[in-house]
C-alpha positions as CSV (number, residue, x, y, z in Angstrom):
1,M,-13.1,36.6,8.4
2,P,-10.4,37.9,10.7
3,G,-12.1,36.5,13.8
4,I,-11.9,33.0,12.4
5,R,-8.3,33.4,11.3
6,N,-7.3,34.8,14.7
7,S,-9.0,31.9,16.5
8,G,-7.3,29.4,14.3
9,A,-3.9,31.0,14.8
10,L,-4.4,31.1,18.6
11,A,-5.4,27.5,18.6
12,L,-2.4,26.6,16.5
13,A,0.0,28.4,18.9
14,G,-1.6,26.6,21.8
15,I,-1.2,23.2,20.1
16,V,2.5,23.8,19.4
17,L,3.1,25.1,23.0
18,A,1.3,22.0,24.5
19,A,3.5,19.7,22.4
20,V,6.6,21.4,23.5
21,L,5.6,21.2,27.2
22,T,4.8,17.5,26.8
23,V,8.2,16.8,25.4
24,I,9.8,18.8,28.3
25,G,7.7,16.8,30.8
26,H,9.0,13.6,29.3
27,A,12.6,14.7,29.3
28,G,12.4,15.5,33.0
29,V,11.6,11.8,33.9
30,S,14.3,9.2,33.5
31,D,13.0,6.2,35.6
32,L,9.8,5.5,33.5
33,D,9.4,3.5,30.3
34,P,7.6,5.4,27.5
35,V,7.0,2.1,25.6
36,S,4.9,0.6,28.3
37,L,3.7,3.5,30.4
38,T,1.2,6.2,29.3
39,V,1.5,9.9,29.2
40,S,-0.8,10.1,32.2
41,D,1.6,7.9,34.1
42,Y,4.3,10.5,33.4
43,A,1.9,13.2,34.5
44,V,1.8,11.8,38.0
45,S,5.5,11.5,38.4
46,D,7.5,14.0,40.5
47,S,8.1,16.4,37.5
48,G,4.8,15.6,35.7
49,E,2.9,18.8,36.5
50,I,4.0,20.3,33.2
51,I,2.2,17.6,31.3
52,H,-1.0,18.4,33.2
53,V,-0.5,22.0,32.1
54,A,0.0,20.8,28.5
55,M,-3.3,18.9,28.6
56,L,-5.2,21.9,29.9
57,L,-3.5,24.1,27.2
58,L,-4.5,21.7,24.5
59,A,-8.1,21.7,25.8
60,A,-8.2,25.5,25.7
61,A,-6.7,25.5,22.1
62,S,-9.4,23.0,21.0
63,A,-12.1,25.1,22.6
64,A,-10.8,28.1,20.7
65,L,-11.5,26.3,17.4
66,I,-15.2,25.5,18.2
67,P,-16.6,29.0,17.1
68,T,-14.7,28.8,13.8
69,L,-16.5,25.6,12.8
70,G,-20.0,27.2,12.9
71,R,-18.9,30.2,10.8
72,L,-17.2,28.3,8.0
73,R,-19.4,27.8,4.9
74,P,-19.9,24.3,3.6
75,P,-19.7,23.6,-0.2
76,G,-22.8,24.7,-2.0
77,G,-23.8,27.2,0.7
78,P,-26.4,29.9,0.3
79,R,-24.3,32.1,-2.0
80,A,-23.9,29.2,-4.5
81,V,-27.7,28.5,-4.4
82,A,-28.4,32.2,-5.0
83,A,-26.0,32.3,-7.9
84,T,-27.7,29.3,-9.5
85,R,-31.2,30.9,-9.1
86,R,-30.0,34.1,-10.7
87,A,-28.4,32.3,-13.6
88,V,-31.2,30.0,-14.6
89,G,-34.0,32.5,-14.1
90,P,-37.5,31.9,-12.8
91,T,-38.7,30.2,-16.0
92,D,-36.4,27.2,-15.8
93,P,-38.7,24.2,-14.9
94,T,-35.8,22.4,-13.1
95,A,-34.7,25.4,-11.0
96,G,-37.0,24.5,-8.1
97,A,-35.7,21.0,-8.0
98,R,-32.1,22.1,-8.1
99,A,-32.7,24.7,-5.4
100,F,-34.4,22.1,-3.3
101,G,-31.5,19.7,-3.7
102,S,-29.0,22.4,-2.9
103,A,-31.0,23.5,0.2
104,T,-31.2,19.8,1.3
105,T,-27.5,19.3,0.9
106,D,-26.8,22.6,2.7
107,G,-29.0,21.5,5.6
108,A,-27.2,18.1,5.9
109,A,-23.9,19.9,5.9
110,G,-25.2,22.2,8.6
111,H,-26.1,19.2,10.8
112,R,-22.6,17.7,10.2
113,G,-21.1,21.1,11.2
114,R,-23.1,21.3,14.4
115,A,-22.2,17.6,15.2
116,A,-18.6,18.4,14.7
117,E,-18.8,21.4,17.0
118,W,-20.3,19.2,19.8
119,L,-17.7,16.5,19.3
120,L,-14.9,18.9,19.4
121,A,-16.4,20.3,22.6
122,V,-16.5,16.7,24.0
123,W,-12.8,16.3,23.1
124,A,-11.9,19.5,24.8
125,G,-14.0,18.6,27.8
126,G,-12.4,15.2,28.1
127,L,-9.0,16.7,28.0
128,L,-10.0,19.3,30.6
129,V,-11.2,16.5,33.0
130,S,-8.1,14.4,32.3
131,G,-5.8,17.3,33.0
132,L,-7.6,18.2,36.3
133,V,-8.2,14.7,37.6
134,P,-5.0,12.7,37.6
135,T,-4.7,8.9,37.2
136,N,-3.1,6.7,39.8
137,P,0.7,6.2,40.0
138,P,2.0,3.2,38.2
139,G,1.8,0.0,40.2
140,T,-0.9,1.2,42.5
141,E,-4.6,0.2,42.6
142,M,-7.0,2.4,40.6
143,D,-9.3,4.7,42.6
144,T,-12.3,6.7,41.6
145,A,-10.2,9.6,40.2
146,A,-8.2,7.2,38.1
147,Y,-11.4,5.7,36.5
148,V,-12.8,9.2,35.9
149,H,-9.5,10.1,34.2
150,R,-9.5,6.9,32.1
151,Y,-13.0,7.2,30.7
152,A,-12.7,10.9,30.1
153,S,-9.7,10.2,28.0
154,V,-11.4,7.3,26.1
155,V,-14.4,9.6,25.3
156,A,-12.1,12.4,24.1
157,F,-10.0,10.0,22.0
158,L,-13.1,8.7,20.2
159,A,-14.8,12.1,19.8
160,L,-12.1,13.9,17.9
161,P,-11.7,11.4,15.0
162,I,-15.4,11.4,14.3
163,A,-15.4,15.2,14.4
164,G,-12.5,15.2,11.9
165,W,-14.3,12.9,9.5
166,L,-17.4,15.2,9.6
167,L,-15.2,18.2,9.0
168,A,-13.5,16.5,6.1
169,A,-16.9,16.0,4.5
170,R,-17.5,19.7,4.5
171,L,-14.2,20.7,3.0
172,P,-14.0,21.4,-0.8
173,A,-13.5,18.2,-2.7
174,G,-9.9,17.3,-3.5
175,T,-8.3,19.7,-0.9
176,R,-5.1,18.6,0.8
177,A,-6.6,19.4,4.2
178,G,-9.6,17.1,3.5
179,R,-7.3,14.3,2.5
180,W,-5.1,14.8,5.6
181,L,-8.2,14.8,7.9
182,R,-9.5,11.6,6.4
183,A,-6.1,9.9,6.7
184,L,-5.6,11.0,10.2
185,T,-9.1,10.0,11.2
186,V,-8.7,6.5,9.9
187,T,-5.2,6.3,11.5
188,S,-6.6,7.4,14.8
189,L,-9.5,4.9,14.8
190,L,-7.1,2.0,13.8
191,L,-4.7,3.0,16.6
192,A,-7.6,3.2,19.1
193,V,-8.6,-0.4,18.1
194,V,-4.9,-1.5,18.6
195,M,-4.8,0.2,21.9
196,A,-8.0,-1.5,23.1
197,W,-6.4,-4.9,22.0
198,S,-3.3,-4.1,24.0
199,A,-5.3,-3.1,27.1
200,Y,-7.1,-6.4,27.3
201,P,-6.0,-9.5,25.4
202,G,-2.6,-8.0,24.6
203,D,-1.5,-7.8,28.2
204,R,-0.7,-4.0,27.7
205,A,2.1,-4.8,25.2
206,Y,3.6,-1.6,23.8
207,Y,0.7,0.2,25.4
208,G,2.5,3.5,26.0
209,L,4.0,3.5,22.5
210,I,0.6,2.9,20.9
211,E,-1.0,5.6,23.0
212,R,1.7,8.1,22.0
213,A,1.1,7.2,18.3
214,L,-2.6,7.8,18.8
215,I,-2.0,11.1,20.5
216,L,0.3,12.2,17.7
217,A,-2.3,11.3,15.1
218,E,-5.1,13.2,16.9
219,V,-3.0,16.2,17.6
220,G,-2.1,16.2,13.9
221,L,-5.7,16.1,13.0
222,L,-6.4,19.1,15.3
223,T,-3.4,20.9,13.8
224,V,-4.8,20.5,10.3
225,V,-8.1,22.1,11.4
226,A,-6.3,24.9,13.1
227,A,-4.0,25.6,10.2
228,Y,-6.9,25.5,7.7
229,S,-8.8,28.0,9.8
230,S,-5.9,30.3,10.3
231,S,-4.2,30.5,6.9
232,W,-6.6,29.7,4.2
233,S,-9.2,31.9,2.6
234,I,-12.0,31.1,5.0
235,S,-14.8,29.8,2.8
236,W,-15.6,26.1,2.6
237,R,-17.1,26.7,-0.8
238,P,-14.7,25.3,-3.5
239,A,-12.8,27.9,-5.4
240,S,-13.9,26.3,-8.6
241,V,-17.6,27.1,-8.0
242,T,-18.6,29.9,-10.2
243,E,-21.9,31.3,-11.4
244,P,-23.1,29.2,-14.3
245,E,-23.8,30.8,-17.6
246,R,-27.3,32.2,-18.2
247,L,-29.5,30.1,-20.3
248,G,-31.0,31.3,-23.5
């Protein structure tokens, strides 16, 4: 489907550009410590506006991916069910049970797909709020805007890995994209736990470094989804699924 591939390619270009802008935004600041201070701290520095632009661009790239998720077919979709019905014929006593099982699986996959869409929208919305509502400068007391920024970021960072896991479950078994999505999801969740530890009992030790590792993992996850949408044959049905031989 050209529309899906175009959306995936557009999202991929936006992700790459956002990453480049973030690096440029860091390079323009010399008096802050990236090991202890967050990307948001850099964004409120004198030359940090480019990082806000990068966050908004990443939110837009993420939003561009949402329509592609609903149009991708899960494994065992309607075409596979129809092929099974044609192959076994109406006289097969197990055909109804198999068709029911396939329909049930397809329905569950559809629910996962819709949940993934919503979670990706939450991620994009969290990024949008974080980009529009800056945090407080380092060393100053947090105000309402800073709390809005913090919790929008927390929600976004948690939503994306869950969306990635749901999407990995819909990918054909054994695909490289599915393995990467699962690995990056687990990595993101582990880093989120480490970051929570650093924020409270850990006295913010290596907080900025941990946050950047988390961002790298989650942007990598998003990149896998965008690359899969833009460059693969856009069918979530495994290539090995073929019509079974007719009985009799």
